[in-house]
C-alpha positions as CSV (number, residue, x, y, z in Angstrom):
1,M,-23.7,-22.4,80.7
2,K,-21.6,-19.3,81.3
3,K,-18.7,-20.9,79.4
4,T,-20.9,-21.8,76.5
5,L,-22.3,-18.3,76.3
6,L,-18.9,-16.7,76.5
7,L,-17.6,-19.0,73.8
8,T,-20.5,-18.1,71.6
9,L,-20.0,-14.4,72.1
10,L,-16.3,-14.8,71.3
11,V,-17.1,-16.7,68.1
12,L,-19.6,-14.0,67.1
13,A,-17.1,-11.3,67.8
14,L,-14.4,-13.0,65.7
15,M,-16.9,-13.5,62.9
16,T,-18.0,-9.9,63.1
17,L,-14.3,-8.8,63.1
18,G,-13.6,-11.0,60.1
19,L,-16.6,-9.8,58.2
20,G,-15.6,-6.2,59.1
21,T,-12.1,-6.9,57.7
22,I,-13.5,-8.4,54.5
23,A,-15.9,-5.4,54.1
24,A,-13.0,-3.0,54.7
25,Q,-11.0,-4.8,52.0
26,D,-14.0,-4.7,49.6
27,D,-14.3,-1.0,50.2
28,L,-10.8,-0.3,49.1
29,V,-10.4,1.7,45.9
30,V,-8.0,-0.5,43.8
31,V,-6.5,0.3,40.4
32,R,-5.2,-2.8,38.5
33,Y,-2.6,-2.1,36.0
34,P,-0.6,-4.6,33.9
35,I,3.2,-4.8,33.5
36,T,4.8,-7.3,31.1
37,S,7.4,-8.5,33.6
38,D,8.8,-8.0,37.1
39,P,10.6,-4.6,37.4
40,A,14.3,-4.8,37.2
41,S,14.6,-2.8,40.4
42,L,12.5,-0.8,42.8
43,E,15.2,1.6,43.6
44,P,14.7,4.7,41.3
45,G,18.4,5.2,40.4
46,L,18.6,1.5,39.2
47,V,15.7,1.4,36.8
48,K,16.6,0.0,33.4
49,E,13.2,-0.2,31.6
50,L,9.9,1.6,31.4
51,Y,7.9,-0.3,34.0
52,S,10.4,0.2,36.7
53,A,10.4,3.9,35.9
54,E,6.6,4.1,36.0
55,I,6.4,2.3,39.3
56,A,9.1,4.7,40.6
57,L,6.8,7.6,40.0
58,S,4.3,6.2,42.5
59,L,6.7,4.8,45.0
60,H,9.3,7.6,45.1
61,A,9.7,11.3,44.9
62,G,12.5,13.6,43.9
63,L,13.6,17.3,43.9
64,F,11.8,17.9,40.6
65,T,9.4,16.1,38.3
66,Y,7.7,16.4,34.9
67,D,4.1,17.5,34.8
68,A,1.4,16.3,32.3
69,D,2.7,18.8,29.8
70,T,6.3,17.5,30.1
71,N,7.4,20.7,31.9
72,V,10.0,20.5,34.7
73,V,8.3,21.5,38.0
74,P,9.5,21.5,41.6
75,Y,8.5,18.5,43.6
76,M,10.2,18.2,47.0
77,V,11.7,21.6,46.4
78,K,9.8,24.5,47.9
79,E,11.9,27.2,46.3
80,Y,15.3,27.5,44.6
81,T,17.8,30.0,43.3
82,V,20.5,29.9,40.6
83,S,23.6,32.1,40.8
84,D,24.2,34.7,38.1
85,D,27.0,32.6,36.6
86,G,24.8,29.5,36.4
87,L,27.1,27.4,38.6
88,V,25.5,27.4,42.1
89,Y,22.0,26.0,42.7
90,T,20.4,26.4,46.1
91,F,17.4,24.2,46.8
92,T,15.1,24.7,49.8
93,L,13.1,21.5,50.6
94,Y,9.7,21.3,52.2
95,D,10.1,20.5,55.9
96,N,7.2,18.0,56.2
97,I,8.4,15.2,53.9
98,L,8.8,11.7,55.4
99,W,10.4,8.6,54.2
100,H,8.0,5.6,54.3
101,N,10.0,4.4,57.3
102,G,8.8,7.5,59.2
103,R,12.1,9.5,59.2
104,P,12.1,13.1,57.9
105,V,13.7,13.6,54.5
106,V,16.8,15.9,54.9
107,A,19.1,17.6,52.4
108,A,22.0,15.2,53.3
109,D,19.9,12.3,51.9
110,F,20.5,13.6,48.4
111,K,24.3,13.9,48.8
112,A,24.4,10.4,50.2
113,G,22.1,9.0,47.6
114,W,23.9,10.6,44.7
115,E,27.2,9.4,45.9
116,R,25.6,5.9,46.1
117,Y,24.7,6.1,42.4
118,L,28.2,7.2,41.5
119,D,29.5,4.0,43.1
120,A,30.2,1.6,40.1
121,N,29.4,-1.4,42.3
122,V,25.8,-0.3,42.7
123,G,25.2,-0.3,38.9
124,A,23.1,2.8,38.5
125,Q,21.5,3.1,35.1
126,S,22.6,6.8,34.9
127,A,26.3,5.9,34.3
128,G,27.1,9.1,36.2
129,V,25.7,11.4,33.5
130,P,23.5,13.6,35.7
131,W,26.5,14.5,37.8
132,A,29.0,14.9,35.0
133,D,28.9,18.7,35.5
134,V,28.8,18.6,39.3
135,G,31.9,19.2,41.3
136,G,33.5,15.8,42.1
137,G,31.0,13.9,39.9
138,P,33.4,12.7,37.1
139,E,36.1,11.8,39.7
140,M,33.6,9.8,41.8
141,F,32.3,7.9,38.8
142,A,35.9,7.1,37.7
143,G,36.7,5.8,41.1
144,E,39.2,8.5,41.8
145,A,37.3,10.2,44.6
146,D,35.0,9.2,47.4
147,E,32.9,12.4,47.8
148,L,30.7,14.5,45.6
149,T,32.3,17.7,46.6
150,G,30.0,20.0,44.6
151,V,27.0,18.9,46.8
152,Q,26.6,20.2,50.3
153,A,23.7,20.0,52.8
154,L,23.8,23.5,54.4
155,D,21.1,22.4,56.9
156,D,18.3,19.9,57.0
157,T,16.2,21.7,54.3
158,T,18.9,23.5,52.2
159,L,20.9,21.7,49.5
160,E,23.6,23.5,47.6
161,V,24.9,22.1,44.3
162,T,27.9,23.7,42.6
163,L,28.6,22.8,38.9
164,I,31.9,22.7,37.1
165,Q,30.3,24.4,34.1
166,P,26.9,25.8,33.4
167,S,24.4,23.2,32.2
168,N,21.1,23.6,30.3
169,T,20.0,20.1,31.3
170,F,20.7,19.9,35.0
171,L,17.2,20.6,36.2
172,Q,15.8,18.2,33.6
173,N,18.1,15.5,35.1
174,L,16.7,16.1,38.6
175,A,13.2,15.6,37.3
176,V,14.0,12.0,36.2
177,P,13.7,9.1,38.8
178,I,17.3,8.0,38.1
179,T,18.4,11.0,40.3
180,W,15.7,10.4,43.0
181,V,17.2,8.8,46.1
182,V,16.2,6.5,49.0
183,P,17.2,6.7,52.7
184,E,20.7,5.5,53.3
185,E,19.6,3.1,56.1
186,A,17.2,1.3,53.7
187,V,19.8,0.0,51.3
188,V,23.0,-2.1,51.5
189,A,26.1,0.2,51.0
190,G,27.9,-0.5,47.8
191,S,25.2,-3.0,46.6
192,P,21.9,-2.8,44.7
193,E,20.0,-4.4,47.5
194,W,17.4,-3.3,50.1
195,V,18.1,-3.9,53.7
196,D,14.4,-4.9,54.1
197,G,11.5,-3.8,51.9
198,P,11.7,-0.9,49.4
199,V,11.4,2.5,51.0
200,G,10.6,5.8,49.2
201,A,8.9,9.1,49.9
202,G,6.2,8.9,47.2
203,P,2.4,8.9,47.2
204,F,2.3,5.1,47.6
205,K,4.1,2.6,49.9
206,F,5.4,-0.9,49.2
207,V,3.2,-3.7,50.4
208,E,4.3,-6.9,48.7
209,W,5.9,-8.3,45.6
210,T,5.1,-11.8,44.3
211,P,7.6,-12.5,41.5
212,N,6.0,-13.1,38.1
213,V,2.6,-12.4,39.6
214,S,2.1,-8.9,41.1
215,L,3.5,-5.9,42.9
216,V,1.2,-4.1,45.4
217,L,1.5,-0.6,46.6
218,E,-0.8,1.2,49.1
219,A,-1.7,4.9,49.6
220,N,0.8,6.8,51.8
221,D,-1.3,8.5,54.5
222,D,1.7,10.8,55.3
223,F,2.5,11.9,51.7
224,F,3.5,15.5,52.0
225,L,1.3,16.7,49.1
226,G,-1.8,14.8,50.5
227,R,-3.0,11.3,50.5
228,P,-3.9,9.8,47.1
229,S,-7.5,9.0,46.3
230,V,-6.7,5.5,45.3
231,D,-6.1,3.1,48.2
232,R,-4.1,0.4,46.3
233,I,-2.3,-0.1,43.1
234,E,-2.0,-3.7,41.9
235,Y,0.7,-4.0,39.2
236,L,-0.2,-7.4,37.6
237,V,2.4,-9.3,35.6
238,V,0.9,-10.1,32.2
239,P,3.6,-10.9,29.7
240,D,1.4,-11.0,26.6
241,A,-0.3,-7.8,25.4
242,N,-3.3,-9.7,23.9
243,T,-3.9,-11.5,27.2
244,A,-3.8,-8.2,29.0
245,L,-6.4,-6.8,26.5
246,A,-8.6,-9.8,27.1
247,Q,-8.4,-9.3,30.9
248,Y,-9.4,-5.7,30.5
249,E,-12.4,-6.7,28.4
250,A,-13.3,-9.2,31.2
251,G,-13.1,-6.5,33.8
252,E,-9.9,-7.8,35.4
253,L,-7.8,-4.7,34.6
254,D,-8.6,-1.0,34.8
255,I,-6.0,0.3,32.3
256,V,-4.3,-1.5,29.4
257,A,-2.1,-0.5,26.5
258,V,-3.7,-1.4,23.2
259,P,-1.5,-3.7,21.0
260,P,-1.1,-2.2,17.6
261,A,-2.5,-5.3,15.9
262,A,-5.7,-4.9,17.9
263,L,-6.2,-1.2,17.3
264,Q,-8.5,-1.5,14.4
265,R,-10.8,-3.9,16.2
266,V,-10.9,-1.8,19.3
267,S,-11.5,1.4,17.3
268,E,-14.5,-0.2,15.6
269,D,-16.0,-1.5,18.8
270,A,-18.9,0.6,19.9
271,V,-18.1,0.3,23.6
272,L,-14.3,0.0,23.6
273,S,-13.8,2.9,21.2
274,E,-15.3,5.2,23.8
275,Q,-12.7,4.1,26.3
276,L,-9.7,4.8,24.1
277,A,-7.2,7.4,25.3
278,Y,-4.4,8.7,23.0
279,F,-1.3,10.5,24.3
280,T,1.7,11.8,22.4
281,R,4.8,9.7,23.0
282,A,8.5,10.5,22.6
283,Q,9.7,7.0,21.6
284,L,11.7,5.7,18.7
285,R,11.2,2.1,17.7
286,Y,14.3,0.9,16.0
287,A,16.4,-2.0,14.8
288,G,19.9,-2.1,16.3
289,M,22.9,-3.6,14.5
290,N,25.5,-4.8,17.0
291,Q,28.8,-4.2,15.4
292,D,30.7,-6.1,18.1
293,M,28.5,-9.2,17.8
294,F,28.2,-9.3,13.9
295,E,31.2,-8.4,11.8
296,P,29.3,-7.4,8.6
297,F,27.6,-4.6,10.5
298,K,30.9,-2.7,10.8
299,D,30.5,-1.9,7.1
300,A,28.3,1.2,6.5
301,R,27.2,-0.2,3.2
302,V,25.7,-3.3,4.9
303,R,23.9,-1.1,7.4
304,E,22.6,1.2,4.6
305,A,21.5,-1.8,2.6
306,F,19.4,-3.0,5.5
307,N,17.8,0.4,5.8
308,H,16.8,0.4,2.2
309,A,15.6,-3.2,2.2
310,I,12.9,-2.7,4.9
311,D,9.6,-1.1,3.9
312,M,8.7,0.9,7.1
313,N,5.4,2.2,5.6
314,V,4.1,-1.3,5.1
315,I,5.0,-2.2,8.7
316,V,3.5,0.9,10.2
317,T,0.3,1.0,8.1
318,Q,-0.5,-2.7,7.5
319,L,1.0,-4.5,10.5
320,L,0.6,-1.8,13.1
321,N,-2.7,-0.2,12.0
322,N,-1.0,3.3,12.2
323,A,-0.3,2.9,15.9
324,W,3.1,4.3,15.0
325,T,4.0,7.1,12.6
326,P,6.7,6.5,9.9
327,P,10.2,7.8,11.0
328,T,12.2,10.6,9.5
329,G,15.2,10.2,11.7
330,L,16.1,9.3,15.3
331,V,14.6,12.2,17.3
332,P,10.7,12.0,17.5
333,P,8.5,15.0,16.9
334,H,7.5,17.2,19.9
335,I,11.2,17.2,21.0
336,P,12.7,20.7,20.7
337,Q,15.6,19.5,18.6
338,Y,13.5,17.5,16.2
339,N,14.6,18.1,12.6
340,P,11.6,18.2,10.2
341,D,13.8,18.5,7.2
342,L,15.6,15.2,7.8
343,A,14.7,12.6,5.2
344,A,14.2,9.0,6.1
345,F,15.7,6.1,4.2
346,T,13.6,5.3,1.1
347,Y,12.4,1.7,0.5
348,D,14.7,0.8,-2.5
349,P,15.4,-2.9,-2.9
350,A,17.6,-2.3,-6.0
351,L,19.8,0.1,-4.2
352,A,19.9,-2.2,-1.2
353,Q,21.1,-5.1,-3.4
354,Q,23.8,-3.0,-5.0
355,L,25.1,-1.8,-1.6
356,L,25.2,-5.4,-0.3
357,A,27.1,-6.5,-3.4
358,D,29.5,-3.6,-3.1
359,A,30.2,-4.8,0.5
360,G,31.1,-8.3,-0.9
361,Y,27.8,-10.2,-0.6
362,P,26.2,-10.2,-4.0
363,G,22.7,-11.7,-3.7
364,G,23.5,-12.4,-0.1
365,E,26.2,-14.9,-1.0
366,G,28.5,-15.6,1.9
367,F,26.5,-13.5,4.3
368,P,26.3,-15.2,7.7
369,V,23.0,-16.3,9.2
370,L,21.8,-13.5,11.4
371,E,19.9,-13.7,14.6
372,L,17.2,-11.2,15.3
373,A,16.1,-10.7,19.0
374,T,12.7,-9.3,19.6
375,L,9.8,-9.2,22.0
376,D,7.3,-8.9,19.1
377,T,7.6,-11.7,16.5
378,T,5.0,-10.1,14.2
379,Q,7.3,-7.2,13.3
380,A,10.4,-9.4,13.3
381,E,8.8,-11.8,10.9
382,A,8.1,-9.0,8.5
383,V,11.6,-7.6,8.8
384,A,13.1,-11.1,8.3
385,A,11.0,-11.7,5.2
386,M,11.9,-8.4,3.6
387,L,15.6,-8.9,4.2
388,N,15.4,-12.4,2.8
389,A,13.4,-11.4,-0.3
390,N,15.4,-8.2,-1.0
391,L,18.9,-9.2,0.0
392,G,18.9,-13.0,-0.1
393,I,20.0,-13.4,3.5
394,T,18.7,-15.7,6.3
395,V,17.4,-14.2,9.5
396,E,16.6,-16.4,12.4
397,I,14.2,-14.9,15.0
398,V,14.8,-15.4,18.8
399,Q,12.2,-14.2,21.3
400,P,13.8,-14.0,24.8
401,E,11.9,-13.3,28.0
402,R,11.7,-9.6,28.5
403,G,14.1,-9.5,31.4
404,D,16.7,-11.5,29.4
405,M,16.2,-9.2,26.4
406,I,16.9,-6.1,28.5
407,D,19.9,-7.7,30.3
408,G,21.3,-8.8,26.9
409,L,21.0,-5.3,25.5
410,W,22.8,-3.7,28.4
411,A,25.5,-6.3,28.4
412,G,26.0,-5.6,24.7
413,D,27.3,-9.0,24.0
414,R,24.2,-11.2,23.4
415,W,22.0,-9.9,20.5
416,Q,23.5,-9.5,17.0
417,F,20.4,-7.7,15.6
418,F,17.4,-6.5,17.7
419,L,14.1,-4.7,17.6
420,F,13.6,-2.4,20.6
421,G,12.2,1.0,21.6
422,W,13.9,3.9,23.3
423,T,11.7,6.3,25.2
424,A,12.6,9.8,26.5
425,D,13.0,10.6,30.1
426,T,14.0,14.2,29.3
427,P,12.8,16.3,26.4
428,S,16.1,16.4,24.6
429,A,17.7,14.9,21.5
430,S,20.3,13.6,23.9
431,V,18.0,10.6,24.7
432,W,18.5,9.2,21.2
433,T,21.5,10.8,19.6
434,Y,23.8,10.6,22.7
435,E,22.4,7.6,24.7
436,L,22.1,5.3,21.7
437,L,25.1,6.4,19.6
438,Y,27.9,7.8,21.8
439,C,31.1,5.7,21.7
440,D,31.4,3.1,24.6
441,L,28.2,4.3,26.4
442,D,26.4,1.4,28.1
443,S,23.1,2.3,26.4
444,N,24.7,2.2,23.0
445,F,23.4,-1.3,22.5
446,S,24.6,-1.3,18.8
447,N,28.2,-0.7,19.9
448,Y,28.3,2.0,17.2
449,C,31.2,4.5,17.3
450,N,31.8,7.5,15.0
451,P,34.2,10.3,16.3
452,E,32.4,12.9,14.1
453,V,29.1,12.1,15.7
454,D,30.7,12.2,19.1
455,A,32.3,15.6,18.4
456,A,29.0,17.1,17.4
457,I,27.3,15.6,20.5
458,D,30.0,17.1,22.7
459,Q,29.4,20.5,21.3
460,A,25.6,20.1,21.7
461,R,25.9,19.1,25.4
462,T,28.3,21.9,26.4
463,T,26.8,24.8,24.4
464,L,24.4,26.9,26.5
465,D,23.0,28.9,23.6
466,V,19.8,27.0,22.7
467,A,19.8,27.7,18.9
468,E,23.5,26.7,18.7
469,S,23.0,23.6,20.8
470,T,20.0,22.5,18.6
471,S,22.1,23.0,15.5
472,Y,24.8,20.6,16.9
473,W,22.2,18.0,17.9
474,Q,20.7,18.1,14.4
475,Q,24.2,17.8,13.0
476,A,25.0,14.7,15.1
477,E,21.7,13.1,14.0
478,S,22.3,13.9,10.3
479,L,25.8,12.4,10.5
480,A,24.4,9.3,12.2
481,M,21.6,8.9,9.7
482,A,24.0,9.3,6.8
483,D,26.2,6.6,8.4
484,A,23.1,4.3,8.9
485,A,23.9,3.9,12.5
486,V,20.6,2.2,13.3
487,I,17.4,1.4,11.4
488,P,14.6,3.8,12.5
489,M,11.3,1.8,12.4
490,G,8.8,4.4,13.6
491,Y,7.6,6.8,16.3
492,A,5.2,5.1,18.8
493,R,2.2,6.6,20.5
494,F,0.6,5.9,23.9
495,I,-2.8,4.2,23.2
496,Y,-4.7,3.0,26.3
497,L,-8.1,1.6,27.2
498,V,-9.2,3.2,30.4
499,N,-12.0,2.0,32.7
500,P,-14.7,4.7,32.6
501,A,-14.7,4.6,36.4
502,V,-11.0,5.8,36.4
503,E,-10.4,9.5,36.2
504,G,-7.1,11.4,36.1
505,F,-5.0,8.9,34.3
506,V,-2.6,10.9,32.2
507,A,0.6,10.3,30.2
508,N,3.1,12.9,29.1
509,L,5.8,12.5,26.4
510,F,7.6,9.9,28.6
511,G,4.7,7.8,29.8
512,P,2.0,7.7,32.6
513,I,2.9,10.2,35.3
514,G,1.8,8.0,38.2
515,F,-1.3,7.4,40.2
516,A,-1.1,10.2,42.7
517,G,-3.8,12.2,40.9
518,V,-5.9,9.2,39.8
519,S,-9.4,8.5,41.3
520,K,-11.8,5.6,40.7
521,S,-15.5,5.6,41.3
522,S,-17.4,2.6,42.4
């Protein structure tokens, strides 16, 4: 009898414990957010696309960050000074910051982390750019040195950085996740791999990653700026934008980007229209013409013909329901170096035909079949139809998986012609004019090279006078536009549907700023 009673009590206790656990799980505040594919990496310096960067804002922390108004603001830095000659930066870190593995963050972590990103074997997305003006940076990236000599940890909370020359973008670079670091013991030296699970110092900690399904983060109780209100973030992999929208409408997602093709329907819906949130975005949508992959693109007349043969206004207004705005150049509005006087290519089929004939392809005769890689076939089909109707050429559309698309762009040897977007991570024309066009740069997916453009960019990057630097940036952009370096398709906007129970979700020019300030009511 006693054994039976004890067994019954044990079962009841286990049932109670189980129910308690279930109840506790049910009480968690969870935000569900879609991503189109698995992130390329969960190490901040190795991100190569938007979703990895967005996740980095929740999982990691850095010396500086961008606020909701796209201003550079201190993050881990309590205070800092800059020498009169603009060469020496001294940063004092907060003394209560912990890595997710429990170890205190110290100044030496940044020296070690930056040296890691300058190791070519690691494959950091930054290509050494943030440390180009830091003592030892160029040498390390070139493999000619093994120390970032311009960076010294004076003590656990004091980091000193000495530049080779003054830079007006150094703090901007420190606000981007590609310069945020991870603890040295958490990663494999000289390799883009974690020793165990991802470790950061951000407001959320890694829980689990089920490939092609979900990535789960949980609130960091020890976050130095205070525990987030949200208990869990579930990043759910939903490759198709229309599927994600349907899941939002079914209550399965809390936030979703609105596909341009659905914007009119959503805007006219009495309920959904009240849940729309618009944010200004610094993103250029463009068509790239890979000169190494497709010989005709080396001829500026062919590139210009393509620009004149595509009606951007029809694509923006009719296909995309004005989710984008028509482009005037490469640099979007709201960027300080934006040039409002720059004129876009006009839609002029007759001129396009003449240019193509001048290049040796009258009526498209002899022009090779061209492959167009895209993640969105709707726009691609319109582009292909216009090029066929106006130039007499054949364009075959290929739609790779998102990860393959991105890998192929960075490899530079897979896609002849492609539709893609390039979003700012700093408020500078450098994002588009330098990153997309500078000779031999990895992010120059078109393999475009113009020494005149490079010369203007070099002047823009090294000139400290703001007005003079702006003039050089605009000169570089004008030269590239005149040379038809790429085909600007439009400037995108951030358009989201947000669950009314969710508050504090904000995007700046670069994208959502993370979930540290987000709350959700039951």
